[in-house]
N, C-alpha and C positions, 0 to 999 in steps of 0.2 A: 765785453762779458767779464764777470768777476771770476777771479781765480781763488780757490779755497784749498788749503792743505788739510785734509781730513783723514780720520782713522775709521776703519770699517768695524762694524759690530756684527753679531750673529745674524745671518739671513732670516727673513720672516717669510713663511709660506702662506700665500693668500689665494682665495678663489673669488672671482667676480663674474657677474652676468654680462658685464660690458665694461669697456674702458673708453673714456672720453678725454681727448687731448686738446689742449690749447695748441696754437700753431707756432707763433713767433716766440722764441726763447725756450721752446719746448721741443719741437721737431726741427725747426730751422732757426738760424740766426741771421736776421736781416737788420741787425742793429745799425750798421754803417749806412744802409740805405734809408732807414727811418730817420737817423740823425741828419742826413743830407736833406731829406724832405722838410723836416721841421726848421732847419737852419734857413732854408730858402723861404719858407712861410714867414718866419720871423723877420727876415730881411725885407720881404715884400710889404709887410704891414707894420713895421717899426716896433716889433715885440722882441724882447730878449729871448733868444732860443733856449738858453739855459733854464729859464723859468718854465717854458713849455715842456722841455724834456724831463724836468723834475717830476711831472705829474702825468705824462702821456702814456707811459708803458702799461700795457694791460687794459687800457681803456679804449673805447671806440673813438675814432677820429672825430666823429660828429660831436661827441661829448667834450673833447678837448677844444674844438673850435668854438663851441658854445661858451666856453669859459673865456676865451681870448678874443674872439671875433664873431660874436653871436649873429650878426647879420649875414654871415656866410654859412651858417649851420643848417644846410639842407642836404638831403641825401644825394641829389643829382651832382652837386658840387663835390661832395665827398667821393662819390664813385669816380668822378673825373680825375681828381688829384691822386687818389689811391691807385687808379689804373695806370698812371704814369710811372709809379715807383718801380714795379718789376721791369718795365721797358727800359727805363733810364739807368737802373742800378742793379741789373741782374748779376753783374760780376761781384757785387758787394755782399751777396747772400751765400750761405752755405748750410748744409744739413748738420745737425748736432750729433755727437757720438751716441751710438746705440739706437737712434731713432729708426733708421731704415730696417734694422734687424727685427725690432719689435713689431712695427706696423706691418711689415711684410708677412710675419708669422700670423698675425691676426687676419690679414687679408686672405692669405692662401688657405686658411682653415675654415673660413666662413664665420669666424667669431664676430660678435657684435662690437663694433667700435665706431667712433665718430670724431670729427674735429669740430670744436666750438671756439670760434675766434672773434676777436674784437674788430677785425678787418671786414670790409665789405667783400662781396663776391668778386668785385673787380680787382681786389688785391689778393685774396686768398687762392682763388682758382689758378691764376698764373704762377704763383709761388709754388704750389703743389706740382704743377706741370713742369716748371723749370727745374725743380729739384729732382724730378723723376720719381717722386714718392707715390705709393698707391693712393688712389682717391677713394675715401669711404663713401658708401651710399648716402650716409647722413653727414652733411657738412653745413653747420649752422653758422651763418655770418651775421655781421652787424646789421645788415639791411633786412634781416628776417625776424628781428625782435624789436620791441618797443623800448625796453630797458636794457642797457649794457651792464657788464660786470662792474661792481660786485653784486648786482641783482642776479638771482639764480635763473632768470627766465631762459637764457640760452641753454643751460644744462638741463633744465626741466623739459624744454622742447626736444632736445636730443634724446632724452630718456623715452619720451612719448613716441618719437619717430622710429625708435628702435624696437618698439613694441613692449616696453617696460612700463610698469605703473608709474604715474607721474609723482605720486606721493610715496617716497621711500620710507620703509620701516627699518629700524635698527635690528640687527647689524647691517651696515651699509652693503648694498648688493652691487654697487657701481663704483669704479675707481676713476677719479678725475686726476689728470696729470697737468700740472701748472708750473709757472715760474714767478708769477707776479702776485702780490698781496691781494689785489682786486679780484683776480681769478680764483685764488685760494678761498677767499670769503664766499665767492659765488658758488663754488663747489660744495663747501660746507653747508651753505644755506639751502642747497638742493638735496641735502641729506646723504651726500656721497662721502666716502673716504677720499682724502686728497694726498697725492704724492707730489712733493714740490722739488723742483730742480734748482740747484745753486748756480744758475747760469746768468742771472741778471740782477738779483737782489741778495742782500746779506742774509745770513742764517737768522739773525735776530729779527729782521723784518718778516721772514717767512714763518718763523715759529710764532710770532705775535699774531699773524693772520690765521693761525689755527691748523697748519698742516699736520697730517697724521704721520707721514713719513718724509724724511729729507734725504735726498741723494745728490751726488755731484752732477750726474747726468744719467741718461737711460742705459748706459752700460752697466749700471748697478741694478738693473731689473732684468731677470732671466725668465724667458718664456719656457714653461715646463710642459705646456700642452693644453688641450681642450677636451672636455668630456661633456656629457649631456647636461651637467649641472653648471658649467661655466668655464671660465678661463683660469688656468693655473699659473701662478707667478711665484718667483722667488725674489723678494725685495731685500737688497743689501743696504740698509741705512748707513749713514755716516755720522761720526761724532766730530765736533769742532776740535781743532788742533790743541786747544787749551785743556781739553778733557784728559784725565789720566787713563792711559791704556797701557797695560803691562806689556813690555816688549817681548817678542816671541823668543828672544835668546835668553830670557831670564825665567827662573822658576818662581813658584809662589812665595818663597822666602827671600827673594831678591838676589839670589846668587846667579852669576852669569853661567849659562849652560854652554859648555864647549861645543864647537861645531864638529 
């Protein structure tokens, strides 16, 4: 996972009809497990794992396999290999900061939320269970769509299953939470606002993909409640460390303010 030294800016209050989360790199971190999986795949088939890992995050396994070993690219094989990952590497996964607090608030209040992941159900369901996270009623997995991210199909399907119109009209009524450029592009293509986490990719990559908000992790998103119109959030975006931010101990003319 990437580490970023960031400065906070003023929080932004937002209201959404629903929140759609990616899973890996957003709610959980199974990086070590996924790396181990692709290293073994590369070893088995004589492919440099570094080349696979450079393009695999945020994409469906079946799409990655199509690129490197197309004769194996069928959903039954993908379910088999993905199903082994949580069983063999459970100790290598962890939940990400702020994830449990936010999804638990959504779940307890009956707010509309979903998970839209590039993993199959054989991968996603065990991870959610092993992490002890609430399971949303709508969980869109790779084996439920024809086209994976960056195609918006998964997010559009989640909107539909939550009872929202498939065609979003501005301003965006749904928030997508992502960490990978492919997922960010999928969320934007679905007409949603996208909040991106700096957990797996650089700020430059995330901004280039079109994220509306950038935060270090979900601890920067505060649950304010839910009313008949939607979910109330306070989003505390971050600035890169290279940006100039006036230190708190200085006043506007640059003088040090005594403590």
